[in-house]
C-alpha positions as MATLAB code, in Angstrom:
seq = 'MKPVNFTGKNVEKGYRSVVKTITWRILGTIDTIIISWFIVGDIRFAVSIGGIELFTKMFLYYFHERLWARSNFGRVKEKNIEYQI';
ca = [
      68.058  187.907  349.001;
      70.525  185.473  350.610;
      71.021  182.156  349.357;
      68.988  179.575  351.083;
      70.543  176.487  352.488;
      68.343  173.322  352.093;
      70.614  170.465  353.150;
      73.673  172.051  354.526;
      75.421  171.035  351.339;
      73.825  172.888  348.627;
      72.760  176.728  348.465;
      70.089  177.804  346.242;
      70.849  181.130  344.666;
      67.954  183.661  343.655;
      69.005  183.504  340.068;
      67.802  179.807  340.101;
      64.457  181.005  341.073;
      64.541  183.603  338.244;
      65.350  180.954  335.836;
      62.530  178.524  337.144;
      60.148  181.410  336.990;
      60.762  182.166  333.420;
      60.480  178.639  332.094;
      57.553  177.891  334.185;
      55.672  180.985  332.792;
      56.629  180.215  329.535;
      54.715  176.832  329.549;
      51.977  178.402  331.571;
      51.414  181.064  329.201;
      51.243  178.842  326.080;
      48.821  176.672  328.056;
      46.661  179.983  328.790;
      46.783  181.081  325.214;
      45.492  177.792  323.903;
      42.788  177.550  326.610;
      41.676  180.998  325.853;
      41.794  180.528  322.169;
      39.589  177.465  322.555;
      36.924  179.450  324.731;
      36.821  182.761  323.015;
      37.678  181.639  319.391;
      39.911  184.686  318.878;
      43.649  184.131  318.740;
      44.343  187.877  319.096;
      42.248  188.127  322.224;
      43.883  184.857  323.429;
      47.261  186.132  323.093;
      46.458  189.635  324.736;
      45.220  187.469  327.954;
      48.398  185.411  327.869;
      50.624  188.446  327.697;
      49.089  190.127  330.460;
      49.068  186.916  332.526;
      52.796  186.396  331.705;
      53.983  189.163  333.565;
      51.619  188.930  336.561;
      52.065  185.477  337.237;
      55.880  185.796  336.775;
      56.190  188.173  339.550;
      53.797  186.267  341.905;
      55.670  182.938  341.333;
      59.000  184.381  341.997;
      58.147  185.786  345.243;
      56.118  182.776  346.070;
      59.046  180.519  345.303;
      61.284  182.757  347.381;
      59.126  182.644  350.427;
      58.986  178.796  350.257;
      62.773  178.641  349.904;
      62.986  180.508  353.395;
      60.333  178.061  355.007;
      61.319  174.928  356.947;
      57.753  173.476  356.525;
      58.030  169.869  355.248;
      61.717  169.711  355.666;
      63.760  167.145  357.653;
      67.100  168.152  359.152;
      69.967  165.824  357.982;
      71.373  163.784  360.982;
      75.095  163.359  361.076;
      75.657  159.733  361.644;
      78.629  158.913  363.678;
      80.069  155.370  363.334;
      82.259  153.883  365.946;
      84.459  151.103  364.821;
];
């Protein structure tokens, strides 16, 4: 995928989305394991749920992130202000 230009100054590359995906999924998976453990009472089962969820949601998040990076929804273009002195 091509880098996405948000402001005209910075370009967000695909690997940034990969790193964001991984760090977010680590947090989300820990949360899922804890909630699953609390509900089912079996840590092995909770880790199994978290392990499956880790990979499925990582792929979904990455593609979701890249689609949003291409969208202009909610963005405002910078206006070049010209000063006359």
